Biopython code that builds the backbone (N, CA, C, O; Angstrom):
import numpy as np
from Bio.PDB.StructureBuilder import StructureBuilder

atoms = [
    (1, "UNK", "N", (0.849, -1.173, 0.000)),
    (1, "UNK", "CA", (0.000, 0.000, 0.000)),
    (1, "UNK", "C", (0.900, 1.243, 0.000)),
    (1, "UNK", "O", (1.858, 1.329, 0.768)),
    (2, "UNK", "N", (0.579, 2.187, -0.863)),
    (2, "UNK", "CA", (1.343, 3.425, -0.967)),
    (2, "UNK", "C", (0.651, 4.524, -0.173)),
    (2, "UNK", "O", (-0.568, 4.686, -0.231)),
    (3, "UNK", "N", (1.447, 5.264, 0.560)),
    (3, "UNK", "CA", (0.908, 6.392, 1.320)),
    (3, "UNK", "C", (1.435, 7.667, 0.669)),
    (3, "UNK", "O", (2.644, 7.871, 0.559)),
    (4, "UNK", "N", (0.528, 8.500, 0.250)),
    (4, "UNK", "CA", (0.919, 9.760, -0.390)),
    (4, "UNK", "C", (1.208, 10.800, 0.686)),
    (4, "UNK", "O", (0.482, 10.904, 1.674)),
    (5, "UNK", "N", (2.262, 11.560, 0.486)),
    (5, "UNK", "CA", (2.604, 12.660, 1.377)),
    (5, "UNK", "C", (1.781, 13.867, 0.937)),
    (5, "UNK", "O", (1.995, 14.405, -0.149)),
    (6, "UNK", "N", (0.836, 14.294, 1.784)),
    (6, "UNK", "CA", (-0.064, 15.388, 1.408)),
    (6, "UNK", "C", (0.482, 16.752, 1.775)),
    (6, "UNK", "O", (-0.122, 17.773, 1.449)),
    (7, "UNK", "N", (1.624, 16.778, 2.454)),
    (7, "UNK", "CA", (2.221, 18.061, 2.790)),
    (7, "UNK", "C", (2.782, 18.705, 1.527)),
    (7, "UNK", "O", (3.201, 18.005, 0.605)),
    (8, "UNK", "N", (2.792, 20.050, 1.481)),
    (8, "UNK", "CA", (3.430, 20.678, 0.331)),
    (8, "UNK", "C", (4.913, 20.334, 0.313)),
    (8, "UNK", "O", (5.505, 20.080, 1.362)),
    (9, "UNK", "N", (5.516, 20.323, -0.870)),
    (9, "UNK", "CA", (6.906, 19.905, -0.975)),
    (9, "UNK", "C", (7.851, 20.891, -0.301)),
    (9, "UNK", "O", (8.956, 20.507, 0.084)),
    (10, "UNK", "N", (7.452, 22.143, -0.149)),
    (10, "UNK", "CA", (8.241, 23.125, 0.583)),
    (10, "UNK", "C", (7.291, 24.223, 1.038)),
    (10, "UNK", "O", (6.285, 24.475, 0.376)),
    (11, "UNK", "N", (7.588, 24.879, 2.152)),
    (11, "UNK", "CA", (6.730, 25.960, 2.603)),
    (11, "UNK", "C", (6.838, 27.162, 1.665)),
    (11, "UNK", "O", (7.941, 27.604, 1.340)),
    (12, "UNK", "N", (5.711, 27.681, 1.239)),
    (12, "UNK", "CA", (5.721, 28.794, 0.296)),
    (12, "UNK", "C", (6.286, 30.058, 0.929)),
    (12, "UNK", "O", (6.719, 30.959, 0.211)),
    (13, "UNK", "N", (6.291, 30.144, 2.229)),
    (13, "UNK", "CA", (6.814, 31.349, 2.867)),
    (13, "UNK", "C", (8.317, 31.464, 2.718)),
    (13, "UNK", "O", (8.859, 32.560, 2.864)),
    (14, "UNK", "N", (9.011, 30.370, 2.432)),
    (14, "UNK", "CA", (10.454, 30.462, 2.171)),
    (14, "UNK", "C", (10.716, 31.260, 0.906)),
    (14, "UNK", "O", (11.609, 32.106, 0.867)),
    (15, "UNK", "N", (9.925, 30.982, -0.134)),
    (15, "UNK", "CA", (10.076, 31.742, -1.380)),
    (15, "UNK", "C", (9.695, 33.201, -1.177)),
    (15, "UNK", "O", (10.372, 34.101, -1.673)),
    (16, "UNK", "N", (8.624, 33.429, -0.457)),
    (16, "UNK", "CA", (8.199, 34.810, -0.198)),
    (16, "UNK", "C", (9.260, 35.556, 0.609)),
    (16, "UNK", "O", (9.544, 36.722, 0.336)),
    (17, "UNK", "N", (9.836, 34.892, 1.591)),
    (17, "UNK", "CA", (10.889, 35.504, 2.400)),
    (17, "UNK", "C", (12.139, 35.785, 1.587)),
    (17, "UNK", "O", (12.753, 36.842, 1.730)),
    (18, "UNK", "N", (12.521, 34.836, 0.729)),
    (18, "UNK", "CA", (13.705, 35.032, -0.117)),
    (18, "UNK", "C", (13.485, 36.177, -1.091)),
    (18, "UNK", "O", (14.389, 36.979, -1.326)),
    (19, "UNK", "N", (12.293, 36.255, -1.655)),
    (19, "UNK", "CA", (11.984, 37.345, -2.577)),
    (19, "UNK", "C", (11.985, 38.692, -1.862)),
    (19, "UNK", "O", (12.523, 39.670, -2.380)),
    (20, "UNK", "N", (11.391, 38.746, -0.682)),
    (20, "UNK", "CA", (11.367, 39.995, 0.090)),
    (20, "UNK", "C", (12.777, 40.412, 0.499)),
    (20, "UNK", "O", (13.125, 41.590, 0.415)),
    (21, "UNK", "N", (13.583, 39.456, 0.938)),
    (21, "UNK", "CA", (14.955, 39.776, 1.346)),
    (21, "UNK", "C", (15.780, 40.264, 0.162)),
    (21, "UNK", "O", (16.556, 41.211, 0.290)),
    (22, "UNK", "N", (15.612, 39.620, -0.991)),
    (22, "UNK", "CA", (16.342, 40.038, -2.187)),
    (22, "UNK", "C", (15.948, 41.451, -2.589)),
    (22, "UNK", "O", (16.810, 42.274, -2.898)),
    (23, "UNK", "N", (14.634, 41.739, -2.588)),
    (23, "UNK", "CA", (14.170, 43.082, -2.947)),
    (23, "UNK", "C", (14.666, 44.124, -1.949)),
    (23, "UNK", "O", (15.086, 45.211, -2.346)),
    (24, "UNK", "N", (14.622, 43.805, -0.670)),
    (24, "UNK", "CA", (15.107, 44.738, 0.354)),
    (24, "UNK", "C", (16.606, 44.968, 0.197)),
    (24, "UNK", "O", (17.082, 46.086, 0.391)),
    (25, "UNK", "N", (17.345, 43.938, -0.147)),
    (25, "UNK", "CA", (18.778, 44.075, -0.353)),
    (25, "UNK", "C", (19.102, 44.989, -1.518)),
    (25, "UNK", "O", (20.001, 45.825, -1.427)),
    (26, "UNK", "N", (18.373, 44.833, -2.610)),
    (26, "UNK", "CA", (18.588, 45.711, -3.766)),
    (26, "UNK", "C", (18.283, 47.155, -3.389)),
    (26, "UNK", "O", (19.045, 48.060, -3.732)),
    (27, "UNK", "N", (17.178, 47.377, -2.686)),
    (27, "UNK", "CA", (16.808, 48.737, -2.276)),
    (27, "UNK", "C", (17.859, 49.329, -1.337)),
    (27, "UNK", "O", (18.267, 50.478, -1.508)),
    (28, "UNK", "N", (18.294, 48.554, -0.352)),
    (28, "UNK", "CA", (19.274, 49.060, 0.620)),
    (28, "UNK", "C", (20.616, 49.370, -0.017)),
    (28, "UNK", "O", (21.199, 50.421, 0.248)),
    (29, "UNK", "N", (21.107, 48.481, -0.841)),
    (29, "UNK", "CA", (22.421, 48.701, -1.453)),
    (29, "UNK", "C", (22.363, 49.837, -2.466)),
    (29, "UNK", "O", (23.269, 50.670, -2.516)),
    (30, "UNK", "N", (21.307, 49.879, -3.272)),
    (30, "UNK", "CA", (21.187, 50.963, -4.260)),
    (30, "UNK", "C", (20.993, 52.305, -3.565)),
    (30, "UNK", "O", (21.577, 53.304, -3.986)),
    (31, "UNK", "N", (20.187, 52.347, -2.510)),
    (31, "UNK", "CA", (19.992, 53.619, -1.806)),
    (31, "UNK", "C", (21.265, 54.058, -1.085)),
    (31, "UNK", "O", (21.526, 55.256, -0.966)),
    (32, "UNK", "N", (22.052, 53.107, -0.607)),
    (32, "UNK", "CA", (23.330, 53.465, 0.013)),
    (32, "UNK", "C", (24.296, 54.031, -1.025)),
    (32, "UNK", "O", (25.076, 54.935, -0.725)),
    (33, "UNK", "N", (24.243, 53.501, -2.237)),
    (33, "UNK", "CA", (25.105, 54.008, -3.299)),
    (33, "UNK", "C", (24.611, 55.350, -3.819)),
    (33, "UNK", "O", (25.411, 56.236, -4.120)),
    (34, "UNK", "N", (23.294, 55.503, -3.924)),
    (34, "UNK", "CA", (22.728, 56.737, -4.467)),
    (34, "UNK", "C", (22.788, 57.887, -3.471)),
    (34, "UNK", "O", (22.990, 59.038, -3.857)),
    (35, "UNK", "N", (22.616, 57.582, -2.211)),
    (35, "UNK", "CA", (22.614, 58.613, -1.163)),
    (35, "UNK", "C", (23.653, 58.264, -0.102)),
    (35, "UNK", "O", (23.294, 57.816, 0.987)),
    (36, "UNK", "N", (24.941, 58.464, -0.407)),
    (36, "UNK", "CA", (25.982, 58.048, 0.537)),
    (36, "UNK", "C", (25.957, 58.815, 1.855)),
    (36, "UNK", "O", (26.526, 58.347, 2.842)),
    (37, "UNK", "N", (25.322, 59.961, 1.897)),
    (37, "UNK", "CA", (25.266, 60.735, 3.133)),
    (37, "UNK", "C", (24.147, 60.245, 4.069)),
    (37, "UNK", "O", (24.069, 60.679, 5.218)),
    (38, "UNK", "N", (23.298, 59.356, 3.586)),
    (38, "UNK", "CA", (22.185, 58.856, 4.391)),
    (38, "UNK", "C", (22.665, 57.787, 5.371)),
    (38, "UNK", "O", (23.052, 56.688, 4.973)),
    (39, "UNK", "N", (22.631, 58.129, 6.645)),
    (39, "UNK", "CA", (23.052, 57.173, 7.668)),
    (39, "UNK", "C", (22.056, 56.033, 7.812)),
    (39, "UNK", "O", (22.441, 54.895, 8.077)),
    (40, "UNK", "N", (20.771, 56.342, 7.637)),
    (40, "UNK", "CA", (19.739, 55.316, 7.812)),
    (40, "UNK", "C", (19.852, 54.228, 6.742)),
    (40, "UNK", "O", (19.688, 53.045, 7.038)),
    (41, "UNK", "N", (20.131, 54.627, 5.503)),
    (41, "UNK", "CA", (20.278, 53.638, 4.430)),
    (41, "UNK", "C", (21.483, 52.745, 4.694)),
    (41, "UNK", "O", (21.428, 51.536, 4.470)),
    (42, "UNK", "N", (22.560, 53.337, 5.167)),
    (42, "UNK", "CA", (23.764, 52.546, 5.442)),
    (42, "UNK", "C", (23.546, 51.605, 6.626)),
    (42, "UNK", "O", (23.996, 50.459, 6.593)),
    (43, "UNK", "N", (22.867, 52.070, 7.663)),
    (43, "UNK", "CA", (22.589, 51.203, 8.813)),
    (43, "UNK", "C", (21.683, 50.041, 8.420)),
    (43, "UNK", "O", (21.881, 48.916, 8.880)),
    (44, "UNK", "N", (20.689, 50.307, 7.569)),
    (44, "UNK", "CA", (19.808, 49.234, 7.105)),
    (44, "UNK", "C", (20.591, 48.230, 6.266)),
    (44, "UNK", "O", (20.376, 47.023, 6.378)),
    (45, "UNK", "N", (21.493, 48.721, 5.433)),
    (45, "UNK", "CA", (22.307, 47.821, 4.607)),
    (45, "UNK", "C", (23.236, 46.981, 5.475)),
    (45, "UNK", "O", (23.417, 45.790, 5.218)),
    (46, "UNK", "N", (23.817, 47.583, 6.484)),
    (46, "UNK", "CA", (24.719, 46.848, 7.384)),
    (46, "UNK", "C", (23.947, 45.807, 8.187)),
    (46, "UNK", "O", (24.396, 44.668, 8.314)),
    (47, "UNK", "N", (22.802, 46.180, 8.724)),
    (47, "UNK", "CA", (22.006, 45.249, 9.532)),
    (47, "UNK", "C", (21.507, 44.072, 8.704)),
    (47, "UNK", "O", (21.512, 42.935, 9.175)),
    (48, "UNK", "N", (21.081, 44.336, 7.486)),
    (48, "UNK", "CA", (20.561, 43.267, 6.640)),
    (48, "UNK", "C", (21.633, 42.333, 6.123)),
    (48, "UNK", "O", (21.341, 41.199, 5.744)),
    (49, "UNK", "N", (22.870, 42.799, 6.104)),
    (49, "UNK", "CA", (23.972, 41.991, 5.576)),
    (49, "UNK", "C", (24.683, 41.191, 6.667)),
    (49, "UNK", "O", (25.679, 40.525, 6.384)),
    (50, "UNK", "N", (24.197, 41.242, 7.894)),
    (50, "UNK", "CA", (24.817, 40.467, 8.964)),
    (50, "UNK", "C", (24.754, 38.990, 8.640)),
    (50, "UNK", "O", (23.808, 38.581, 7.967)),
    (51, "UNK", "N", (25.651, 38.194, 9.049)),
    (51, "UNK", "CA", (26.837, 38.405, 9.858)),
    (51, "UNK", "C", (28.047, 38.841, 9.041)),
    (51, "UNK", "O", (29.076, 39.213, 9.604)),
    (52, "UNK", "N", (27.926, 38.798, 7.706)),
    (52, "UNK", "CA", (29.077, 39.105, 6.843)),
    (52, "UNK", "C", (29.506, 40.562, 6.948)),
    (52, "UNK", "O", (30.677, 40.869, 6.722)),
    (53, "UNK", "N", (28.594, 41.465, 7.284)),
    (53, "UNK", "CA", (28.946, 42.880, 7.345)),
    (53, "UNK", "C", (29.889, 43.186, 8.508)),
    (53, "UNK", "O", (30.437, 44.286, 8.577)),
    (54, "UNK", "N", (30.085, 42.252, 9.405)),
    (54, "UNK", "CA", (31.061, 42.456, 10.480)),
    (54, "UNK", "C", (32.481, 42.597, 9.924)),
    (54, "UNK", "O", (33.373, 43.086, 10.616)),
    (55, "UNK", "N", (32.685, 42.180, 8.700)),
    (55, "UNK", "CA", (33.985, 42.356, 8.056)),
    (55, "UNK", "C", (34.302, 43.825, 7.818)),
    (55, "UNK", "O", (35.452, 44.169, 7.546)),
    (56, "UNK", "N", (33.306, 44.696, 7.916)),
    (56, "UNK", "CA", (33.548, 46.133, 7.784)),
    (56, "UNK", "C", (34.502, 46.629, 8.866)),
    (56, "UNK", "O", (35.195, 47.630, 8.681)),
    (57, "UNK", "N", (34.531, 45.929, 9.987)),
    (57, "UNK", "CA", (35.416, 46.329, 11.082)),
    (57, "UNK", "C", (36.890, 46.182, 10.724)),
    (57, "UNK", "O", (37.750, 46.777, 11.374)),
    (58, "UNK", "N", (37.180, 45.407, 9.711)),
    (58, "UNK", "CA", (38.576, 45.192, 9.321)),
    (58, "UNK", "C", (39.084, 46.228, 8.329)),
    (58, "UNK", "O", (40.277, 46.257, 8.028)),
    (59, "UNK", "N", (38.202, 47.077, 7.818)),
    (59, "UNK", "CA", (38.614, 48.060, 6.811)),
    (59, "UNK", "C", (39.349, 49.226, 7.453)),
    (59, "UNK", "O", (38.971, 49.712, 8.519)),
    (60, "UNK", "N", (40.393, 49.658, 6.790)),
    (60, "UNK", "CA", (41.114, 50.855, 7.238)),
    (60, "UNK", "C", (40.410, 52.089, 6.699)),
    (60, "UNK", "O", (39.760, 52.035, 5.655)),
    (61, "UNK", "N", (40.540, 53.191, 7.408)),
    (61, "UNK", "CA", (39.952, 54.443, 6.939)),
    (61, "UNK", "C", (40.917, 55.108, 5.959)),
    (61, "UNK", "O", (41.637, 56.043, 6.307)),
    (62, "UNK", "N", (40.913, 54.612, 4.754)),
    (62, "UNK", "CA", (41.772, 55.117, 3.692)),
    (62, "UNK", "C", (40.883, 55.597, 2.549)),
    (62, "UNK", "O", (39.688, 55.302, 2.527)),
    (63, "UNK", "N", (41.454, 56.331, 1.607)),
    (63, "UNK", "CA", (40.653, 56.741, 0.453)),
    (63, "UNK", "C", (40.084, 55.520, -0.266)),
    (63, "UNK", "O", (40.781, 54.525, -0.469)),
    (64, "UNK", "N", (38.831, 55.607, -0.641)),
    (64, "UNK", "CA", (38.170, 54.502, -1.320)),
    (64, "UNK", "C", (37.503, 53.508, -0.398)),
    (64, "UNK", "O", (36.983, 52.492, -0.861)),
    (65, "UNK", "N", (37.504, 53.777, 0.905)),
    (65, "UNK", "CA", (36.906, 52.830, 1.855)),
    (65, "UNK", "C", (35.391, 52.731, 1.662)),
    (65, "UNK", "O", (34.809, 51.670, 1.889)),
    (66, "UNK", "N", (34.753, 53.820, 1.249)),
    (66, "UNK", "CA", (33.303, 53.787, 1.055)),
    (66, "UNK", "C", (32.923, 52.841, -0.081)),
    (66, "UNK", "O", (31.947, 52.098, 0.035)),
    (67, "UNK", "N", (33.680, 52.860, -1.173)),
    (67, "UNK", "CA", (33.397, 51.955, -2.284)),
    (67, "UNK", "C", (33.655, 50.503, -1.882)),
    (67, "UNK", "O", (32.904, 49.602, -2.256)),
    (68, "UNK", "N", (34.718, 50.292, -1.122)),
    (68, "UNK", "CA", (35.018, 48.938, -0.651)),
    (68, "UNK", "C", (33.924, 48.439, 0.286)),
    (68, "UNK", "O", (33.504, 47.285, 0.200)),
    (69, "UNK", "N", (33.464, 49.310, 1.177)),
    (69, "UNK", "CA", (32.401, 48.930, 2.106)),
    (69, "UNK", "C", (31.112, 48.617, 1.352)),
    (69, "UNK", "O", (30.409, 47.667, 1.697)),
    (70, "UNK", "N", (30.797, 49.404, 0.330)),
    (70, "UNK", "CA", (29.584, 49.155, -0.444)),
    (70, "UNK", "C", (29.675, 47.830, -1.197)),
    (70, "UNK", "O", (28.694, 47.090, -1.274)),
    (71, "UNK", "N", (30.839, 47.531, -1.746)),
    (71, "UNK", "CA", (31.017, 46.243, -2.411)),
    (71, "UNK", "C", (30.898, 45.089, -1.426)),
    (71, "UNK", "O", (30.322, 44.049, -1.746)),
    (72, "UNK", "N", (31.439, 45.272, -0.238)),
    (72, "UNK", "CA", (31.337, 44.246, 0.797)),
    (72, "UNK", "C", (29.877, 44.024, 1.200)),
    (72, "UNK", "O", (29.440, 42.886, 1.374)),
    (73, "UNK", "N", (29.128, 45.119, 1.346)),
    (73, "UNK", "CA", (27.716, 44.992, 1.706)),
    (73, "UNK", "C", (26.909, 44.327, 0.591)),
    (73, "UNK", "O", (26.056, 43.479, 0.856)),
    (74, "UNK", "N", (27.180, 44.715, -0.649)),
    (74, "UNK", "CA", (26.473, 44.095, -1.774)),
    (74, "UNK", "C", (26.781, 42.592, -1.836)),
    (74, "UNK", "O", (25.888, 41.780, -2.077)),
    (75, "UNK", "N", (28.033, 42.235, -1.618)),
    (75, "UNK", "CA", (28.390, 40.815, -1.591)),
    (75, "UNK", "C", (27.737, 40.072, -0.444)),
    (75, "UNK", "O", (27.324, 38.922, -0.595)),
    (76, "UNK", "N", (27.644, 40.728, 0.705)),
    (76, "UNK", "CA", (27.016, 40.107, 1.871)),
    (76, "UNK", "C", (25.538, 39.856, 1.629)),
    (76, "UNK", "O", (25.029, 38.782, 1.948)),
    (77, "UNK", "N", (24.848, 40.836, 1.070)),
    (77, "UNK", "CA", (23.430, 40.664, 0.741)),
    (77, "UNK", "C", (23.266, 39.541, -0.284)),
    (77, "UNK", "O", (22.319, 38.759, -0.205)),
    (78, "UNK", "N", (24.177, 39.465, -1.234)),
    (78, "UNK", "CA", (24.095, 38.428, -2.260)),
    (78, "UNK", "C", (24.264, 37.039, -1.651)),
    (78, "UNK", "O", (23.530, 36.115, -2.002)),
    (79, "UNK", "N", (25.209, 36.889, -0.756)),
    (79, "UNK", "CA", (25.418, 35.591, -0.094)),
    (79, "UNK", "C", (24.185, 35.209, 0.720)),
    (79, "UNK", "O", (23.709, 34.077, 0.632)),
    (80, "UNK", "N", (23.664, 36.149, 1.512)),
    (80, "UNK", "CA", (22.479, 35.853, 2.332)),
    (80, "UNK", "C", (21.273, 35.514, 1.456)),
    (80, "UNK", "O", (20.542, 34.565, 1.743)),
    (81, "UNK", "N", (21.066, 36.286, 0.391)),
    (81, "UNK", "CA", (19.935, 36.011, -0.507)),
    (81, "UNK", "C", (20.123, 34.667, -1.199)),
    (81, "UNK", "O", (19.164, 33.913, -1.369)),
    (82, "UNK", "N", (21.348, 34.368, -1.595)),
    (82, "UNK", "CA", (21.616, 33.075, -2.217)),
    (82, "UNK", "C", (21.311, 31.913, -1.290)),
    (82, "UNK", "O", (20.758, 30.898, -1.714)),
    (83, "UNK", "N", (21.672, 32.064, -0.026)),
    (83, "UNK", "CA", (21.363, 31.014, 0.953)),
    (83, "UNK", "C", (19.860, 30.859, 1.165)),
    (83, "UNK", "O", (19.355, 29.743, 1.291)),
    (84, "UNK", "N", (19.152, 31.980, 1.204)),
    (84, "UNK", "CA", (17.693, 31.907, 1.351)),
    (84, "UNK", "C", (17.036, 31.264, 0.137)),
    (84, "UNK", "O", (16.135, 30.437, 0.283)),
    (85, "UNK", "N", (17.486, 31.642, -1.071)),
    (85, "UNK", "CA", (16.928, 31.037, -2.276)),
    (85, "UNK", "C", (17.273, 29.557, -2.352)),
    (85, "UNK", "O", (16.444, 28.754, -2.780)),
    (86, "UNK", "N", (18.473, 29.184, -1.949)),
    (86, "UNK", "CA", (18.837, 27.780, -1.938)),
    (86, "UNK", "C", (17.891, 27.001, -1.026)),
    (86, "UNK", "O", (17.419, 25.920, -1.379)),
    (87, "UNK", "N", (17.624, 27.566, 0.147)),
    (87, "UNK", "CA", (16.717, 26.912, 1.095)),
    (87, "UNK", "C", (15.302, 26.847, 0.540)),
    (87, "UNK", "O", (14.613, 25.839, 0.692)),
    (88, "UNK", "N", (14.871, 27.929, -0.105)),
    (88, "UNK", "CA", (13.509, 27.976, -0.642)),
    (88, "UNK", "C", (13.315, 26.995, -1.794)),
    (88, "UNK", "O", (12.239, 26.414, -1.944)),
    (89, "UNK", "N", (14.341, 26.812, -2.597)),
    (89, "UNK", "CA", (14.202, 25.968, -3.782)),
    (89, "UNK", "C", (14.707, 24.549, -3.587)),
    (89, "UNK", "O", (14.575, 23.707, -4.476)),
    (90, "UNK", "N", (15.276, 24.291, -2.438)),
    (90, "UNK", "CA", (15.854, 22.965, -2.174)),
    (90, "UNK", "C", (14.812, 21.862, -2.267)),
    (90, "UNK", "O", (15.095, 20.781, -2.783)),
    (91, "UNK", "N", (13.635, 22.121, -1.782)),
    (91, "UNK", "CA", (12.573, 21.108, -1.795)),
    (91, "UNK", "C", (11.528, 21.411, -2.856)),
    (91, "UNK", "O", (10.369, 21.017, -2.721)),
    (92, "UNK", "N", (11.929, 22.106, -3.905)),
    (92, "UNK", "CA", (10.970, 22.500, -4.931)),
    (92, "UNK", "C", (10.441, 21.305, -5.720)),
    (92, "UNK", "O", (9.299, 21.318, -6.180)),
    (93, "UNK", "N", (11.248, 20.303, -5.872)),
    (93, "UNK", "CA", (10.778, 19.122, -6.596)),
    (93, "UNK", "C", (9.944, 18.261, -5.664)),
    (93, "UNK", "O", (10.276, 18.087, -4.491)),
    (94, "UNK", "N", (8.889, 17.742, -6.188)),
    (94, "UNK", "CA", (7.985, 16.917, -5.373)),
    (94, "UNK", "C", (8.658, 15.582, -5.062)),
    (94, "UNK", "O", (9.160, 14.900, -5.955)),
    (95, "UNK", "N", (8.658, 15.233, -3.805)),
    (95, "UNK", "CA", (9.254, 13.957, -3.394)),
    (95, "UNK", "C", (8.308, 12.819, -3.754)),
    (95, "UNK", "O", (7.095, 12.898, -3.564)),
    (96, "UNK", "N", (8.900, 11.778, -4.272)),
    (96, "UNK", "CA", (8.093, 10.599, -4.590)),
    (96, "UNK", "C", (7.842, 9.803, -3.325)),
    (96, "UNK", "O", (8.727, 9.694, -2.477)),
    (97, "UNK", "N", (6.651, 9.246, -3.185)),
    (97, "UNK", "CA", (6.395, 8.421, -1.996)),
    (97, "UNK", "C", (7.209, 7.144, -2.068)),
    (97, "UNK", "O", (7.530, 6.646, -3.147)),
    (98, "UNK", "N", (7.533, 6.630, -0.902)),
    (98, "UNK", "CA", (8.312, 5.387, -0.818)),
    (98, "UNK", "C", (7.483, 4.233, -1.361)),
    (98, "UNK", "O", (6.284, 4.128, -1.100)),
    (99, "UNK", "N", (8.149, 3.372, -2.122)),
    (99, "UNK", "CA", (7.463, 2.225, -2.672)),
    (99, "UNK", "C", (7.727, 1.006, -1.800)),
    (99, "UNK", "O", (8.853, 0.732, -1.385)),
    (100, "UNK", "N", (6.652, 0.294, -1.545)),
    (100, "UNK", "CA", (6.790, -0.936, -0.767)),
    (100, "UNK", "C", (7.223, -2.054, -1.697)),
    (100, "UNK", "O", (6.664, -2.216, -2.782)),
    (101, "UNK", "N", (8.201, -2.811, -1.285)),
    (101, "UNK", "CA", (8.733, -3.885, -2.123)),
    (101, "UNK", "C", (7.993, -5.101, -2.015)),
    (101, "UNK", "O", (8.331, -6.089, -2.667)),
]
sb = StructureBuilder()
sb.init_structure("model")
sb.init_model(0)
sb.init_chain("A")
sb.init_seg("    ")
for serial, (resi, resn, name, xyz) in enumerate(atoms, 1):
    if name == "N":
        sb.init_residue(resn, " ", resi, " ")
    sb.init_atom(name, np.array(xyz, "f"), 0.0, 1.0, " ", f" {name:<3s}", serial, name[0])
structure = sb.get_structure()
């Protein structure tokens, strides 16, 4: 006798969360680049890029540090979004029920 798994193959909120995080990351990084004097945009970008944004503490205060920090934040958001999308799509394929031999 075969028992069908009636649960969805993955929770739809993972995709919604990954999409929201990706959109927020694009907004935060672009607004930080467009308005470099905005402290709120930079704080939002740093907070959303955690834990990778802690690498900002290693940067020296030299010319070009703002561009380096922005690249680091964009990379951090990309890694976090990639991990969320990986999690959201990991169970996207429907699992086949176990067959009794």
